[in-house]
Wavefront OBJ file of the C-alpha trace (Angstrom):
o trace
v -21.925 -62.104 53.552
v -23.930 -58.969 51.913
v -24.312 -57.544 56.133
v -20.664 -57.449 55.636
v -19.833 -54.172 52.755
v -22.642 -52.374 55.121
v -21.734 -53.230 58.279
v -18.276 -52.221 56.988
v -20.009 -48.193 55.175
v -22.191 -47.991 58.444
v -19.026 -47.209 59.677
v -17.222 -45.749 57.318
v -19.854 -43.054 57.467
v -19.799 -42.887 61.566
v -15.674 -42.335 61.342
v -16.604 -39.595 58.881
v -18.858 -37.928 60.691
v -16.820 -38.311 63.518
v -13.341 -36.323 61.926
v -14.373 -32.495 61.423
v -15.153 -32.613 65.217
v -11.869 -34.182 66.302
v -9.428 -32.756 63.128
v -7.408 -30.546 64.904
v -4.829 -28.112 62.966
v -2.057 -26.381 63.349
v -0.742 -24.090 62.922
v 2.983 -21.461 64.091
v 3.144 -18.357 64.629
v 6.319 -17.426 64.772
v 7.321 -14.278 67.193
v 10.418 -11.652 67.384
v 10.278 -10.903 71.037
v 10.959 -12.226 74.311
v 8.171 -14.643 76.044
v 7.550 -11.688 78.966
v 7.207 -9.168 76.561
v 3.997 -7.993 76.600
v 3.186 -8.069 73.372
v 4.111 -12.296 73.247
v 1.662 -12.722 76.496
v -1.170 -11.198 74.769
v -0.640 -13.777 71.679
v 0.192 -16.790 74.217
v -3.533 -15.960 74.618
v -4.811 -14.759 71.357
v -4.041 -18.416 71.254
v -6.095 -19.891 73.844
v -8.739 -17.480 73.420
v -9.203 -19.511 69.588
v -8.222 -22.427 71.068
v -11.239 -22.278 73.713
v -13.134 -20.992 70.868
v -12.864 -24.230 68.670
v -13.036 -26.471 71.024
v -9.302 -26.984 70.706
v -9.508 -28.180 66.988
v -7.455 -25.372 65.780
v -4.266 -25.268 67.864
v -1.418 -21.945 67.268
v 2.349 -22.020 68.936
v 4.276 -18.765 69.687
v 7.253 -18.911 68.616
v 9.377 -15.910 71.152
v 12.555 -14.647 70.972
v 13.077 -15.074 66.790
v 12.891 -18.672 68.411
v 12.728 -20.030 64.400
v 12.399 -17.321 62.281
v 14.688 -13.758 62.896
v 12.226 -11.021 62.911
v 13.595 -10.063 58.713
v 12.523 -13.651 58.049
v 9.069 -14.130 59.292
v 6.698 -12.409 56.517
v 8.164 -13.655 53.967
v 7.841 -16.964 56.113
v 4.444 -17.045 56.443
v 3.863 -15.800 52.653
v 5.455 -19.467 51.466
v 4.144 -21.127 54.337
v 6.925 -21.649 56.375
v 4.046 -20.981 58.846
v 0.532 -20.489 59.303
v 0.652 -17.072 61.330
v 3.168 -14.626 62.610
v 4.089 -11.594 64.173
v 6.257 -8.771 63.427
v 7.227 -5.354 63.680
v 5.479 -3.002 60.991
v 8.759 -0.816 59.924
v 11.521 -3.717 59.306
v 9.529 -3.904 55.734
v 9.620 0.084 54.906
v 12.402 -0.945 51.982
v 9.013 -2.966 50.342
v 6.740 -0.346 50.911
v 7.223 2.994 51.823
v 3.746 2.741 53.923
v 5.451 0.124 56.325
v 7.041 2.598 57.606
v 4.641 6.221 58.389
v 4.427 4.523 62.525
v 8.472 5.451 62.340
v 8.299 8.723 61.033
v 9.114 10.929 64.613
v 6.509 13.352 65.782
v 3.551 12.302 63.532
v 2.001 10.754 65.731
v 3.032 10.790 69.692
v 0.248 9.429 72.025
v -1.583 6.668 72.060
v -4.522 8.529 70.505
v -2.991 9.744 67.787
v -1.435 6.484 66.967
v -4.520 4.337 66.947
v -5.693 7.125 64.498
v -2.884 6.823 62.023
v -4.206 3.093 62.656
v -6.925 4.114 61.442
v -5.877 5.921 58.242
v -2.979 2.858 57.328
v -4.921 -0.218 57.495
v -6.843 -0.458 54.653
v -3.502 0.424 52.578
v -2.201 -2.300 54.597
v -5.484 -4.931 53.749
v -4.560 -4.152 50.262
v -0.701 -4.350 50.168
v -0.835 -7.941 51.917
v -3.709 -9.179 50.715
v -1.484 -8.618 46.786
v 0.439 -10.757 48.466
v -1.485 -13.778 50.193
v -1.624 -12.260 53.700
v -4.201 -11.289 55.664
v -3.870 -8.901 58.442
v -5.122 -9.417 62.264
v -4.992 -6.605 64.391
v -1.675 -5.062 65.248
v -0.401 -3.707 68.761
v 1.210 -0.568 69.613
v 4.624 -0.487 71.061
v 5.250 1.870 74.476
v 6.417 5.566 72.858
v 10.245 5.710 71.742
v 12.894 7.358 73.690
v 16.925 7.751 73.111
v 19.416 4.869 75.476
v 22.437 6.448 75.746
v 25.713 6.145 77.920
v 26.186 9.380 78.211
v 24.361 13.326 78.267
v 22.801 13.916 75.329
v 21.297 18.364 75.360
v 21.132 18.602 71.302
v 21.476 16.566 69.086
v 25.561 17.627 68.254
v 25.845 15.161 71.250
v 24.919 12.232 69.492
v 27.254 12.301 66.775
v 30.192 9.716 67.006
v 27.318 7.681 69.080
v 27.473 3.407 67.752
v 23.418 3.861 67.092
v 21.667 -0.099 66.587
v 19.111 0.889 63.970
v 16.705 -1.193 63.676
v 14.287 0.208 60.340
v 14.780 3.007 57.694
v 13.896 5.546 59.813
v 15.984 5.217 62.636
v 18.969 4.262 60.604
v 18.040 7.942 58.611
v 17.681 9.029 62.423
v 21.846 8.096 62.534
v 22.945 9.785 59.497
v 21.232 13.190 60.714
v 22.810 13.407 63.812
v 26.365 12.135 62.176
v 25.787 8.723 64.710
v 26.808 5.503 63.123
v 23.817 2.713 61.934
v 24.244 -0.699 63.040
v 21.618 -3.142 62.096
v 20.675 -4.982 64.918
v 17.855 -6.804 65.768
v 15.361 -7.069 70.056
v 16.334 -10.772 70.232
v 20.012 -9.755 69.417
v 19.863 -6.249 70.899
v 21.408 -7.668 74.679
v 25.081 -9.303 73.113
v 25.541 -6.069 70.885
v 25.367 -3.860 74.084
v 27.456 -6.272 75.776
v 30.185 -6.081 73.679
v 30.175 -2.325 72.664
v 28.702 -3.221 69.022
v 26.189 -0.206 69.849
v 26.211 2.224 73.034
v 23.558 4.252 71.993
v 19.370 3.135 70.345
v 16.170 4.507 70.445
v 13.209 2.275 71.305
v 9.856 1.632 74.206
v 10.892 1.028 77.920
v 9.837 -1.937 76.820
v 12.454 -3.250 74.483
v 14.902 -0.928 76.874
v 13.571 -3.536 80.205
v 13.844 -6.850 77.933
v 17.709 -6.287 77.217
v 18.517 -5.097 80.415
v 19.767 -2.351 79.014
v 20.973 -0.607 82.804
v 23.592 -3.548 82.853
v 25.652 -1.353 79.634
v 24.532 1.697 79.271
v 23.156 5.182 81.865
v 21.134 7.301 80.938
v 16.861 7.314 78.555
v 16.290 9.982 77.273
v 11.920 10.066 77.110
v 11.644 11.436 73.965
v 8.154 10.085 72.617
v 9.103 10.506 69.217
v 6.707 8.239 68.245
v 4.366 4.649 68.412
v 5.906 1.872 66.193
v 3.212 -1.047 65.486
v 3.704 -4.901 65.941
v 1.366 -6.630 62.820
v -0.071 -9.846 63.367
v -1.518 -11.500 59.650
v -2.257 -15.179 59.143
v -1.212 -17.491 55.247
v -4.844 -16.004 53.225
v -4.995 -19.962 52.077
v -3.772 -21.097 55.740
v -7.357 -19.471 56.874
v -9.248 -20.061 53.996
v -8.931 -24.261 55.123
v -10.329 -23.590 58.371
v -13.929 -23.971 59.105
v -16.641 -20.955 59.320
v -16.708 -21.351 63.069
v -12.894 -21.681 63.290
v -12.580 -18.442 60.852
v -14.665 -16.399 63.075
v -13.287 -17.646 66.221
v -9.998 -15.955 64.719
v -11.427 -12.567 63.361
v -13.022 -12.339 66.950
v -9.797 -13.066 68.605
v -8.099 -10.914 66.916
v -10.511 -7.765 67.919
v -9.932 -8.952 71.759
v -6.180 -9.345 70.754
v -6.261 -5.697 69.434
v -7.907 -4.073 72.078
v -6.509 -5.479 74.609
v -2.640 -5.498 73.540
v -3.250 -1.371 73.298
v -4.606 -1.595 76.323
v -1.782 -3.386 78.017
v 1.519 -1.214 76.453
v -0.642 2.154 77.370
v -1.173 0.286 81.108
v 2.891 -0.924 81.013
v 4.340 2.512 79.723
v 4.939 4.503 82.779
v 6.265 0.641 84.295
v 9.168 0.284 82.296
v 10.207 3.645 82.589
v 10.117 2.579 86.609
v 12.018 -0.351 86.239
v 14.758 1.294 84.198
v 15.288 4.115 86.858
v 14.769 1.522 89.753
v 18.240 -0.143 88.208
v 19.684 3.002 88.167
v 19.616 4.635 84.463
v 18.556 8.489 84.229
v 15.357 8.904 82.877
v 14.963 12.554 81.448
v 12.753 13.891 79.693
v 14.806 15.801 76.087
v 16.318 19.499 76.838
v 14.583 21.752 74.782
v 17.496 21.936 72.421
v 17.575 18.393 71.561
v 13.119 18.255 71.485
v 13.515 21.087 68.888
v 16.741 19.928 67.466
v 14.380 16.037 66.872
v 11.135 17.884 65.646
v 13.529 19.899 62.745
v 14.742 15.418 62.010
v 11.012 15.206 61.970
v 9.782 18.240 59.598
v 12.480 16.659 57.485
v 12.017 12.965 57.127
v 7.877 13.494 57.054
v 8.585 15.624 53.476
v 11.847 12.421 52.875
v 8.532 9.718 53.786
v 6.058 11.428 51.737
v 8.026 11.850 49.062
v 8.859 7.913 49.010
v 5.175 7.266 49.914
v 3.982 9.354 46.845
v 0.052 9.179 46.649
v -0.896 6.842 48.603
v 1.478 7.887 52.140
v -0.207 11.603 51.656
v -3.740 10.218 51.652
v -2.830 8.238 54.849
v -1.663 11.626 56.353
v -4.235 13.637 54.913
v -6.524 11.151 56.787
v -4.805 10.546 59.750
v -4.267 14.545 60.359
v -8.598 15.044 60.215
v -9.483 12.841 62.334
v -6.502 14.358 64.512
v -8.196 17.537 64.941
l 1 2 3 4 5 6 7 8 9 10 11 12 13 14 15 16 17 18 19 20 21 22 23 24 25 26 27 28 29 30 31 32 33 34 35 36 37 38 39 40 41 42 43 44 45 46 47 48 49 50 51 52 53 54 55 56 57 58 59 60 61 62 63 64 65 66 67 68 69 70 71 72 73 74 75 76 77 78 79 80 81 82 83 84 85 86 87 88 89 90 91 92 93 94 95 96 97 98 99 100 101 102 103 104 105 106 107 108 109 110 111 112 113 114 115 116 117 118 119 120 121 122 123 124 125 126 127 128 129 130 131 132 133 134 135 136 137 138 139 140 141 142 143 144 145 146 147 148 149 150 151 152 153 154 155 156 157 158 159 160 161 162 163 164 165 166 167 168 169 170 171 172 173 174 175 176 177 178 179 180 181 182 183 184 185 186 187 188 189 190 191 192 193 194 195 196 197 198 199 200 201 202 203 204 205 206 207 208 209 210 211 212 213 214 215 216 217 218 219 220 221 222 223 224 225 226 227 228 229 230 231 232 233 234 235 236 237 238 239 240 241 242 243 244 245 246 247 248 249 250 251 252 253 254 255 256 257 258 259 260 261 262 263 264 265 266 267 268 269 270 271 272 273 274 275 276 277 278 279 280 281 282 283 284 285 286 287 288 289 290 291 292 293 294 295 296 297 298 299 300 301 302 303 304 305 306 307 308 309 310 311 312 313 314 315 316 317 318 319 320 321 322 323 324 325 326 327
């Protein structure tokens, strides 16, 4: 009789020892962009890298094209634990804190090298902000430089008056106000339908977004103004991260660094490919005229000053650190 309890205890011990090796943690990662967008492809590779490094113990499922949560809902969903990890366009949350929007101040950082230096200056402030909300920043990846899409020639700021302008953050809405366009808030997943139905007939974004939205079916011109390089940030619910074992945590952090480097490289490599594709589909891909460029530079100066007033000392410190690094 004494043998049976001993056997049972031995069995229970063996099961307990085996459990950590076989237990599997599943995370959901909502993303706002199509599955064939380079940001999403980078996330899928990130998830694979984590699964491989943890021997399948941590499985991350990427939900593309705002299929799980709409873009503006993703950050809150991760904060509240409805999803464990998420990706979002940083500047979507500029209303919450101006420091989320420094990378969309026109003509502040207009190349990949400048954008990376701006990110280095911005990152410590955002890490602190996200940590106060129970979130942990993992990495960020830039988009290609932003240009203007329209259904007509635009040779100066005056030509933009009256356009139905797709806005996706505070900065793009403010540009519409300054040039006399009508801002309409449209997220990336809704853009193709908005263009097809005439809800908007112009917007400012990357070659990537234009390609994803098949913009050539509705619009005729792309002006490569290279106004700014916005970024997506990837963050995790800190409590979910803390529940992982040490090895899995290290795997996530290592895969994050690899994904950041890979993502920036992809963005840079695909910049010309996207504009080539727009031209191949029949769009007129043009540099901005001197008059248009000059007009946007004046708007950029005004928006930089507006942003600095909102952002206060923290914002000034970020811009100063960036400008020092960029010298």
